[in-house]
N, C-alpha and C positions, 0 to 999 in steps of 0.2 A: 504494500500500500504506500501511497505518497504521504509524506509527513504532513501533519495537520495540527490544528490547535488542540490543546488538552481539553479545554472546556468547549464543548460543541453547542451547549444550550444554557449553560449556567444553572443547570438543574441536575443534581447529583443522580437522580433516577435515570434520566435520559443519557447523561454522560457515561455513567458506569455501564449501562446497557450497550451503548455504542461501542465502547472499547472491548467489552466481552464478546460482542458479535464479531468485531474485526479479528480478535485473537483466535476465536474458534474457526473463523473462515480460513485463516492461514493453516490451521491444523488439518483442515480437510484435504490439503495438498500433501501434508507430510505424514499423516497417520498411515501405518502399514496396513494393507488389505489382508484380511484374514482368509487364507486360502480355503479353509474348510467350508467357508460360506459360498464358495463358487457356484454350486448348483442352486442354492437358494437365491443368489443374486440374479441368476438367469430367470427365475420365476417372477421376481418382483420388479425387474427392470435392470438394464445394463448399468454398470457403475460408470458415472461420468463425474470426475472430481470437479471439473469446471462448473458444471451445472449445480452441484451441491454447494460449491463455493458461492455462487451467485444467489442461490436460494437463502443461504445463511445471511448474506449481506442484505438481502431484501426483506428480512424478517422485521416486522413492525413492532413486535413486542416479544416478551420472553416466552410466552406460550408457543408462538410460531417458531421461534428459534429452537426450542426444545423438541418440537415435532419434526423439524427438518433434521435435527441431529439423530432423533430416533429412527427416522427413515434411512438416513445414511448408514446407521449401524446395521440395518437389515440388508443393505446392499454390499456390505463387506468392510466398512470403516468401523469395525467392531469396538475399538477403544475410544472413539470420538466422545462418547458420553463421559468418559473418565476425566476429560478435560473440562467439560461444561458443568458437571454436577457440583463440584466444590465451589465454582464461581456463582452458580445459581443460588446456592445456600448463602453465600456472602451477600449477594444481591438482595435477597429477601430480608436478610438481617438489617442491611442498610436502609431498606425501604421503611422498616418499622421504627427506625431511629429518628426521632424528630429533632434531635440535637445536632445533626450534621446536614449541611446543605451544599458543600463544595467537595468535589472529588479529591482536591488537594489535601483535604483533612484525613484522608485514608492513609495515615502514617503508621509507623511501627507500633506506637502505643495503642492505636485503634485496632490494628490487626491482632495484636497480642491479647487485647481485651476480648475481641471477638472469639478467639480460640478458647480462652478461659471460660467464657460465658456461653457463646453460641454453640461450641463444640464440646461442652463439658461432659456430655454423655457418651462421646465417642472414645474409642481406644487411642492410645498414643500413635499407633500405626496409621489410623485413619486421620488423626489430626495432622500428622506429618505429611500425608498425601495431599490434604487440603492446603496446608501451608506452602508446599512446593508449587502447587498450581497457582496459588495467589501470588507468590513471588514471581513466577513466570509471567503472569499477566502484567504485573507492574513493570517488570523489566521490558516487556514488549511495548508497553505504553511509552516508557522512557526513550525507547529506540525509535519511536514513530511520531514524536511530537516536535513542533517547532519551538515550543516554550523551553526556556532554560530552567528546567525543573526536574528534580529527582525525588522519588518516593523514598528510596534507600530503605526498603523494608528489611528489618533485621538489624538496623543501626539507629543509634540515637542522634539527635541533632549535633551533639559534640563530636560525632564520628566514631564513638566507641560502640562496640558490638553490644546489642541489647541482650538481656537475659532470655534464654530460650523459654517460650511460654508453654511448651508441650510437657505434659506430665509424664515423665519417663518411667515412673513407677508402674504405669499400666502396660509397659512394653515387656515382652519376654526378655530374659537376661541376655545381654550381648556377650557372646562367648568369643574370647580371643586370648592369646598368650601375652602376658606383660613382657616388656622388652627383655628383662633378664631371663624370663622363662623361654622366650624365643631363642635366645643364645644357647641356653641349656639344651633345648630340643635339637637344634641344629648340630650340636656337638655329639649328643648321645645317639642321634640317628645314624651316625657313621659307624657305630659299633653293632648295629642290628644286622641280623641275617634275614634275607628275603628269599622266598621260594620262587625264583625266576631265573631262567638260564642266562639272561643278561644281568649279571649280578649287580651292576651299577644303575640299572634302569630306575628302580624304585627310588633310590636316593636322588637321582636327577629330577624325577617327577616332583618329589617333595621340595627340592630346592627351587624349582620353577614356581611352585605355589608360594613359597616363603620369600624368595628373593625377588621374584617378578610380580607378585601380587595377582597371579592369574586366577580366573574362575575355573572350576572343574570342567565346564563346558568348553572353555577356551583351550584347556590343556589337552583334552581328548581329540580336539579338532586340529591340532598341530600336525604338520606333515614334515617330511625330511627337508623340504624346501623352505620351511618356515623359519629356520634358525641359521644364523651365519655370524661371523665375527667381524669386528671393525676396530681399528686403532684410532684413538683420539687423544692428542696431547700426551703421547708416550704411554698411554694405558690401553689395554685391550678390553673390549666389551663383547658380550654375547647379545646379539639383537634378535628379538623374537617377533615375527609378524603375527599379530593376533587378530582374529575376527571375533569381536565382542558382541554384546547385546545389540539387537537390531541390525546385525551385519555391519556394525561400525568397525572400521579398521583402525588399529593403533600399533605402535611398536613398544614392546616391553624391553627393558635393559637390565642386564645383570653384569656386575663387575666380574670379568672373566677369571680373575684370581680366585674368586670364591667357589668356582665350579669347575675349573680347568681339569683337574685330575679325574674326577668322577665323570665329567661330560665326555672327555676324550676316550676314556675306557669304554663307556657306554656306546659312543658313536662308532667306534671301530667295529664292535660286534654287530651293531644295528645295520651298518652299511654293508657288511659282508653277508647279511642274511639273504636267503633266497626266497623269503616270503614275499608274495605279491600283494603287499598292503602299503599304501602311501602314508599311513599314519606314522608319526614319529615314535610314539609309544604303542607297543603291541603286546597282546596277551601271550601266554604260553602257547596258545593255539594259532598264533599269528594273525589275530584279528584286532580290530580297533576296540579300545576299552569302552565300556559303558560308564555312565555317570555313577551308577551304583557301585561298580567295582572300584572306582577311584575313591569313593567314600569309605569303602571297606579298607582299602590300603592305608588311607590316612588315619583311620581310627586305630588300626593295628599298630601303626608307627607311633602314634601319640600314646597309646597304652603301653607300648614297649619302653617309652621314655618317661613313664610315670604320670602321664596326663590323661589317662583313660576314663576318669570319672567326672569329667567336666562337660560332657556333651559337646565336645569340639567336633568340627566338620572341616572339609576342605576350605570352605569359605572363612573359617576361623583363622586359617593361615593367611588369607588375604587381609583380614582385619588386623592380624598381628603385624603384618608387613607395614600397614598404614600407621598403626600405633607406634611401632618402633621409630619410623621416620619422624612422626610428630614429636615423640619424646626427644629426638635429636635436634629439634628446632625447625624442621621443615614446615613451611607454610601449608595450611590445609588446601589452599588453591593449587599448589604444586602436586601434592599427594593426589588430589582429585584428578588432575590431568594424567598422572602416571597410571591411575586405576582405570582410566577410560570412562569416567562418569560424564554424563551429559546433562545432569540435573544438579540440584543443590543438595543431593543426598549426602555428600561428603564435605562440601565446601560451602561457605557463606557467600563467597564471591567466586565467579568463574573467570579466570584470566588465561591468557596464552602463555604456555610454557615453552621456551625455546629449546631447540635440540641440545645446545650447550648446557642449559640448566638441568636437563634430564640426566646428563652424565654426572654433573656435580652432585645431584641428589643421590643417585645410586652409589656413589663413592662413599657415602656415609655408612654403608653396610660393611666396609672393609674390616672393621674391628671385630666382627662376629667370629 
């Protein structure tokens, strides 16, 4: 959309609706089509994102907008309501508030109060999903207005980060290894014996999860062509081409000194294998790993290192990686970039992380 004025009508009801409508219209282009709805789409009409986009923009009220989004869902844009529903709830809350008349007053304090009052019956997970969508909306508005104005949701006027309003006590316990525990795990795992003909494979898998912050899905989808080395400023790095959530590509980095001996021993055996499987990591039967098998491998390794009663998972190693870097003083924004997050799930601000900065960050793991 072309940049326009923040206040379209000087009426908060109309202004907020206008921006929600514009935001959802852009999502009609970017939301991934759910393939399992292919046959159903053919029954209700072919999916045309441009038509849906225009229908959303032409909505004259919230009821029409919700109906267009509902229909779009039946045609394959299955997740489109996930973007609208949190904003609809905010919209209805604002409409009932007689003390607010300008969209500019939807600041951090107002949003935090809304979460504490309007979403008080929801779980912390639901509150977080709503908070993420609200922040995305206001960032979208900031990017598309002519006005020199920032909502800065999540920050106070002083520039300091505001207290998180979400009641974390309602969330399931976040499982991860503390920095000292991660160091202990990575040392002890070297002494474990694994039942696989490629004796170093399991250790390399665990190090990819711990040093690279990979998801289990990303790990099992790696191929022999996904990994390669590169030198930068006198240091050698293992670069891993990763296909993340939503088919989003990124590169994970591991300081080669941390993995050299195990990786080279593993790779020598793997490359000499006659198994016709492109996957980097293969089972004893020469097949690609399932997600469940990776979970079992990680659990057994954690148990063998004394961490078996914590409910830890492969994703716990990803969290541990992030926690270790954060403890070393790495900015959350940089950690988020390394993890491939595209929302504010790990960071309060999303900024560009240069290639050089990525190398500097992963070097912090040298002392493990």
